[in-house]
C-alpha positions in Angstrom: 12.9 51.3 12.2 15.3 53.4 10.3 15.0 53.9 6.7 17.8 54.0 4.0 17.8 57.1 2.1 19.9 58.8 -0.3 22.1 61.8 0.7 19.8 64.1 -1.6 16.9 63.3 -0.1 18.4 63.2 3.4 19.5 67.0 2.6 15.9 67.9 1.7 14.7 66.2 4.7 16.8 68.5 7.0 15.9 71.3 4.7 12.2 70.5 5.5 12.8 70.8 9.2 14.5 73.9 9.3 12.0 75.5 6.9 9.2 74.4 9.6 10.9 75.6 12.1 10.9 79.3 11.2 7.4 78.9 9.4 8.5 79.5 5.8 9.1 77.6 2.5 12.0 75.2 2.7 14.9 75.9 0.0 15.6 73.1 -2.7 18.5 70.9 -1.3 20.7 72.1 -4.2 20.4 75.7 -3.3 21.5 78.1 -0.7 19.6 78.5 2.6 16.8 81.1 1.6 16.6 84.4 3.3 14.1 85.9 5.0 13.4 89.3 7.1 13.7 88.7 10.6 13.2 91.1 14.1 12.1 90.6 17.4 8.8 91.9 16.4 8.6 89.0 13.9 9.6 86.3 16.3 6.8 87.9 19.0 4.2 87.6 16.2 5.3 84.0 15.1 5.1 83.1 19.0 1.8 84.3 19.2 0.4 82.4 16.1 2.1 79.4 17.3 0.3 79.7 20.9 -3.2 79.4 19.3 -2.9 75.9 17.9 -2.0 72.6 19.9 1.5 71.9 20.5 3.3 69.6 17.7 6.3 68.2 19.2 9.1 66.8 16.7 12.0 64.7 16.9 15.3 64.4 15.6 15.7 61.2 13.3 19.6 60.4 12.8 20.8 59.8 9.4 20.8 56.1 8.2 24.1 54.6 9.7 24.6 57.4 12.2 21.7 55.6 14.5 23.9 52.4 14.5 26.8 54.2 16.2 28.0 53.4 19.5 27.5 56.3 22.0 31.5 56.6 22.0 31.6 56.7 18.3 28.8 59.4 18.1 30.6 61.2 20.7 33.5 61.4 18.7 32.1 63.6 16.2 32.9 67.0 17.0 32.7 70.6 15.7 35.9 71.7 13.8 36.6 75.1 15.3 38.5 76.0 11.9 34.9 75.7 10.7 33.5 78.3 13.1 31.1 81.2 11.8 32.7 84.1 11.3 36.4 82.8 11.9 37.5 84.2 8.6 36.4 87.5 9.9 37.9 90.2 12.4 35.0 89.7 14.6 35.1 89.2 18.1 32.6 86.2 18.5 32.6 82.8 16.7 29.9 80.7 16.4 30.1 76.8 16.2 27.3 74.2 16.0 26.2 71.3 18.0 25.0 67.9 16.8 22.1 66.1 18.1 22.5 63.1 19.9 20.7 60.4 21.3 19.3 62.1 24.5 18.7 65.5 22.3 16.1 64.7 20.0 14.5 67.7 19.4 15.1 69.6 15.9 16.7 73.0 16.3 17.3 75.3 13.8 20.4 77.9 14.1 20.2 80.7 12.0 22.3 83.9 11.7 20.9 87.6 11.1 22.6 90.7 9.2 20.7 93.9 8.9 17.3 92.4 9.3 17.9 89.6 7.2 18.2 85.9 8.6 19.8 83.0 7.1 19.6 79.1 8.4 22.9 77.7 8.8 23.4 74.2 7.0 25.3 71.6 8.9 27.7 70.5 6.3 29.7 67.7 7.0 33.0 69.4 6.4 32.1 71.4 9.6 32.8 68.0 11.9 36.0 66.4 12.8 34.7 62.5 12.2 37.5 60.0 13.4 38.8 57.2 11.6 36.7 54.6 13.6 33.7 55.7 11.8 33.0 54.2 8.3 34.1 56.9 5.8 30.6 57.0 4.1 29.1 58.6 7.1 31.3 61.5 6.8 29.1 62.6 3.4 25.8 62.8 5.7 24.5 66.1 7.3 23.8 66.4 11.0 20.8 67.3 12.7 21.3 70.1 15.5 20.7 70.2 19.1 22.2 74.0 19.7 25.4 76.0 19.2 28.2 77.7 21.6 30.0 80.8 21.1 33.6 81.8 21.6 35.5 85.0 22.4 39.0 85.9 23.7 37.7 86.0 27.2 41.0 84.9 29.3 43.4 85.6 26.7 44.0 87.6 23.4 45.5 84.3 21.9 43.1 82.1 23.0 39.3 81.7 21.6 37.4 80.3 25.0 33.8 79.4 24.7 32.1 81.2 27.5 28.2 80.6 26.2 26.3 77.4 25.3 22.3 76.7 24.4 21.7 73.2 24.4 19.3 70.7 25.6 15.3 71.9 26.4 15.8 75.5 27.3 19.2 75.5 29.2 21.9 77.6 28.6 25.2 78.0 30.5 27.8 80.8 30.5 31.0 81.6 32.1 32.8 84.6 33.4 36.6 84.8 33.0 39.2 82.3 34.6 35.9 80.3 35.5 34.6 77.1 34.2 31.1 75.9 33.3 29.1 74.9 36.0 25.3 75.6 36.8 23.0 76.2 34.3 20.0 79.0 33.4 16.7 77.9 31.9 14.5 79.7 29.6 11.4 78.6 31.9 10.3 76.0 34.6 6.7 74.6 34.3 5.3 72.3 37.3 8.4 72.0 38.8 8.5 69.5 41.8 4.9 69.2 41.2 3.2 65.8 41.8 1.8 65.9 38.2 5.6 65.9 36.8 7.5 68.6 35.3 7.4 69.9 31.9 10.1 70.8 30.1 9.7 73.5 27.2 12.1 73.9 24.5 14.3 76.1 22.7 13.6 74.9 19.1 14.9 78.2 16.8 17.8 80.5 17.5 18.9 83.3 15.3 22.2 84.8 16.2 22.9 88.5 15.0 26.3 89.2 13.3 28.3 91.3 15.8 30.0 94.1 14.6 33.7 94.4 14.6 34.0 96.1 17.8 31.1 94.5 19.7 31.2 93.6 23.2 28.1 91.9 23.4 26.4 89.2 21.1 22.5 89.0 20.8 20.3 85.8 20.3 17.0 85.5 19.7 14.9 82.3 20.5 11.7 80.5 20.1 10.3 78.5 22.7 7.6 75.8 22.8 6.0 73.5 24.8 2.4 71.7 25.7 1.5 74.9 27.9 3.2 77.7 26.0 5.1 79.5 23.5 7.7 82.2 24.2 9.7 84.8 22.2 13.3 85.3 23.9 15.9 87.9 23.4 19.5 87.6 25.1 22.0 89.7 25.1 25.5 88.4 26.5 28.1 90.4 27.2 31.7 88.3 28.4 34.1 89.3 30.7 35.4 89.4 34.4 31.7 89.2 35.0 29.4 87.7 32.1 26.2 89.6 32.1 23.1 88.1 30.2 20.1 90.0 29.7 17.0 88.6 29.1 13.6 89.9 27.4 10.8 87.2 27.1 7.1 87.1 26.5 4.8 84.0 26.9 2.1 83.3 25.2 0.3 80.3 27.3 -1.6 77.7 25.2 -3.2 76.6 28.7 -3.4 77.2 32.3 0.2 77.4 33.6 -0.6 77.1 37.5 3.4 76.8 38.7 5.3 79.1 36.2 8.8 79.6 37.2 10.5 82.9 35.9 14.6 83.0 35.7 15.1 79.5 36.8 18.8 78.0 37.7 19.6 74.9 38.2 22.7 73.3 40.0 24.4 70.2 41.5 24.9 69.8 45.3 25.8 66.5 46.6 27.5 67.3 49.9 29.7 69.3 51.8 31.3 69.5 55.3 27.7 69.8 56.8 25.8 67.0 55.5 27.5 63.9 53.9 24.7 61.7 54.5 25.4 58.1 53.5 27.5 59.3 50.9 31.1 57.2 50.6 33.4 59.9 48.8 37.4 60.7 49.1 36.7 64.2 48.5 35.7 66.7 51.5 32.8 68.5 49.1 31.2 68.1 46.1 29.1 70.6 44.4 28.3 73.3 41.6 26.9 75.6 44.1 26.7 75.6 48.1 24.1 78.4 48.7 21.2 80.3 47.6 21.5 84.4 48.2 18.8 86.6 48.2 18.8 90.4 48.6 14.9 90.9 49.9 13.4 94.1 48.8 13.8 95.3 52.4 17.4 95.4 52.0 17.9 92.2 53.8 20.7 89.6 52.9 19.9 86.4 53.2 21.8 83.1 52.7 20.9 79.5 52.7 23.2 76.8 52.8 22.0 74.0 50.0 21.2 70.4 50.8 20.9 67.0 49.4 18.0 66.0 51.6 16.9 62.6 51.8 13.5 63.4 50.8 12.5 66.2 48.2 12.2 69.8 50.0 10.8 72.9 48.5 11.2 76.1 50.4 9.7 79.4 49.5 11.4 82.9 50.5 10.2 86.5 50.7 6.3 87.4 49.1 7.8 90.6 47.3 9.9 90.8 44.5 13.5 90.7 45.3 16.3 93.2 44.3 18.0 89.9 43.5 18.7 86.2 43.8 20.7 83.2 42.6 22.8 80.3 43.3 26.3 81.2 44.3 29.4 79.0 45.1 31.6 80.3 48.0 33.9 77.6 48.6 36.8 78.6 46.7 39.9 76.9 47.6 41.0 74.0 45.7 41.6 71.9 49.3 37.8 72.7 50.0 37.2 69.9 47.1 40.7 67.9 46.4 39.3 67.3 42.9 42.1 68.4 40.2 39.7 67.3 37.4 36.5 68.6 38.3 37.8 71.9 39.7 34.6 72.8 41.6 36.2 75.9 43.1 36.1 77.5 39.6 32.6 77.1 39.2 30.5 80.4 38.5 27.9 81.8 40.7 24.5 83.4 39.0 22.7 86.4 40.2 19.6 87.0 39.1 18.2 90.8 38.9 14.8 91.5 38.1 13.9 94.2 35.8 10.4 95.9 36.0 7.5 94.8 37.9 7.3 90.9 38.3 3.9 91.1 40.0 3.4 88.8 43.3 5.3 85.8 44.1 8.2 84.3 45.8 11.6 82.9 45.3 11.3 78.7 45.3 14.1 76.7 46.1 13.2 73.0 45.1 16.2 70.5 46.5 16.0 66.7 45.4 17.8 63.9 46.6 20.8 62.5 44.4 23.4 60.3 44.8 25.6 61.4 41.6 27.3 64.5 40.7 26.3 64.3 37.3 22.6 65.5 38.1 21.4 68.8 38.8 19.4 68.6 41.7 18.9 72.1 42.9 16.6 74.4 41.2 15.7 77.9 42.1 13.3 80.3 40.4 10.6 83.0 40.8 7.1 81.6 41.0 4.4 83.7 40.4 1.7 83.9 42.7 -1.4 84.1 40.1 -1.5 81.4 37.4 -0.6 82.1 33.8 -3.8 81.7 31.3 -4.5 81.7 27.7 -5.2 85.0 25.8 -2.9 87.0 28.3 0.8 87.6 27.4 3.5 87.5 30.0 6.5 89.6 29.7 9.5 89.7 32.0 12.8 90.9 31.8 16.1 90.1 33.9 19.5 90.1 33.8 21.9 87.3 34.7 25.5 88.1 36.3 27.9 85.0 36.1 30.7 85.9 38.4 32.9 83.9 41.2 30.6 85.8 44.2 27.5 88.4 43.6 28.1 91.8 45.0 27.4 92.3 48.7 27.2 95.5 50.7 31.0 95.9 52.0 30.0 96.5 55.6 28.0 93.4 56.0 29.3 90.2 56.9 29.1 87.2 54.8 28.7 83.4 55.7 31.8 81.2 54.8 31.3 77.9 56.6 28.6 76.2 58.2 29.3 72.7 60.2 27.2 70.9 62.2 27.5 67.4 64.3 26.2 65.9 67.3 26.8 67.0 70.8 28.8 65.0 73.1 25.9 63.4 75.0 24.2 62.9 71.3 21.0 64.8 72.4 21.6 67.8 70.8 23.0 69.2 67.2 25.9 71.7 67.4 26.3 74.4 64.9 29.2 76.4 64.2 29.1 79.3 61.9 32.2 81.7 60.4 31.7 85.2 58.9 34.0 87.2 57.3 33.6 90.8 56.4 32.2 92.1 59.5 35.6 92.4 61.4 37.0 90.4 64.3 36.0 92.4 67.2 32.6 91.1 69.1 32.3 93.4 71.6 28.9 95.2 71.5 27.7 92.3 68.8 24.5 90.2 70.1 23.3 86.9 68.2 19.6 87.4 66.8 18.7 83.5 66.9 15.2 81.6 66.2 14.3 78.1 65.8 10.8 77.1 64.8 11.1 74.2 67.0 13.1 72.5 69.5 15.2 74.3 72.4 18.6 76.4 71.8 21.1 76.4 74.2 24.8 77.8 74.4 24.7 80.5 71.9 27.8 82.1 71.8 29.9 84.5 69.7 33.8 84.7 69.6 36.5 85.9 67.4 37.9 84.1 64.5 41.4 85.6 64.0 42.3 82.6 61.8 39.7 84.3 58.9 39.9 87.7 60.5 36.3 87.5 61.1 33.8 86.0 63.9 32.4 83.0 64.8 28.6 81.9 66.3 28.0 78.6 67.6 24.9 77.3 69.2 23.1 73.7 70.2 19.6 72.6 69.6 17.7 70.2 71.0 15.4 68.9 68.4 12.9 66.9 71.1 10.0 65.7 69.1 10.8 67.7 66.1 11.2 66.2 62.4 12.2 69.5 60.7 13.5 73.1 62.2 13.7 76.0 60.7 16.8 78.2 62.2 17.6 82.0 61.3 20.8 83.6 62.6 22.2 87.2 62.4 24.8 89.0 64.1 23.7 92.7 65.3 25.0 95.9 66.6 21.9 97.1 68.5 19.2 96.9 66.2 21.5 97.2 62.7 22.7 93.8 61.5 26.4 93.3 60.8 26.0 90.1 59.0 23.8 88.7 56.1 20.8 86.3 57.6 21.9 82.8 57.8 18.6 80.4 57.2 19.1 76.5 57.4 16.4 73.9 57.5 17.6 70.9 60.0 15.5 67.5 59.3 15.6 64.4 61.4 16.5 62.2 58.5 
């Protein structure tokens, strides 16, 4: 039951949460927030120290009165851009705070760092716009935080656009020039799709370095905590035509982590022209991402169209550390979606480039059944082959490139459409694949096509002048198979001229 407390006591409670998040003594409520030395080394030491003790989760307690607001009223409390940190300075970035909410209950502390000295940011009422529908007295209390966003003049010299947000568990999102938010990245995935249930690590404290006048990137540090591990993270984010996020992290396991996912990406795929299933919708396609792309260590380029399955699907790819992997959005025409509001054609792709040796493992794709476009039902990550154990720190580094489409070899054709339907007699499945980037002449080309079950027939390759590309087609009779893994690429002799297309067909 909420307890009514006065404003000074409320500020003291907020200060105590902030102080506990960095492990230092909290300042008195009537004094400026305390300053303290900070570096990545001090964060690493703190994360290691915390891992030696049991996890003690905390929850935000909304100030009395705010917990009585309707969801609509609470959502109307927004950060005022005029209160942006660094707004009054001639700096290339502006920091804005995000309030806690009913579904964002973990206390999050946001601090700034300048010349190795950190200072926690106080979320004062003056920073937020509170609509008249909310009682005036509630404008005098302080709000706990759930994260932050950063703005820069990424699209125009006249407009400060949001390009990066950290909010909710260990989630963060970024966009490149002329794109909109779509898929998310996570700090870590633990036990994703496991029968025991997924564990969601949390970023509980962020430190953002004050950028220089000519800085083209912003540096963010974060403390990650969960029942199984702690972690120290450093993010260097540079916005632009492509927005890059360089991630350096060290995990300190509290307990054995059998399924640990590094560089996780999460997205939404509801349907496209290939698999509408039982969904009744006026739009041709609905998705933030439509494929998994992998650049294997061998140099093979792989594309796997995403699915919204009837049952949970988990797929593993490549046993060697890849050159890169990511979730991509290849549908880029407004007519692909016919949705003026969502503008799915402007959602970014995210491409992960591992740095250093990650050890043995595999790229794992999880596809979760979903009936709503508000659910992120697609997850991909690098799954380490060996469990992570207490007493052994694990270090990883990688880059995420947010753009319209990850780079591919210019001489290699890519899949731009996958279509499937029943044959006239209903006994076979017909597949049509369109490739661009490999020319449109088919002389001297052949199909390298295989299926894990069933019988393939009527395989053909023709020119597609409408796309200045080529079209591959085939039929497959499933026979008694409930699941068939399909693999296709176009070859000239022993040399591939297209990426490798993979597809999982299921009978349901």
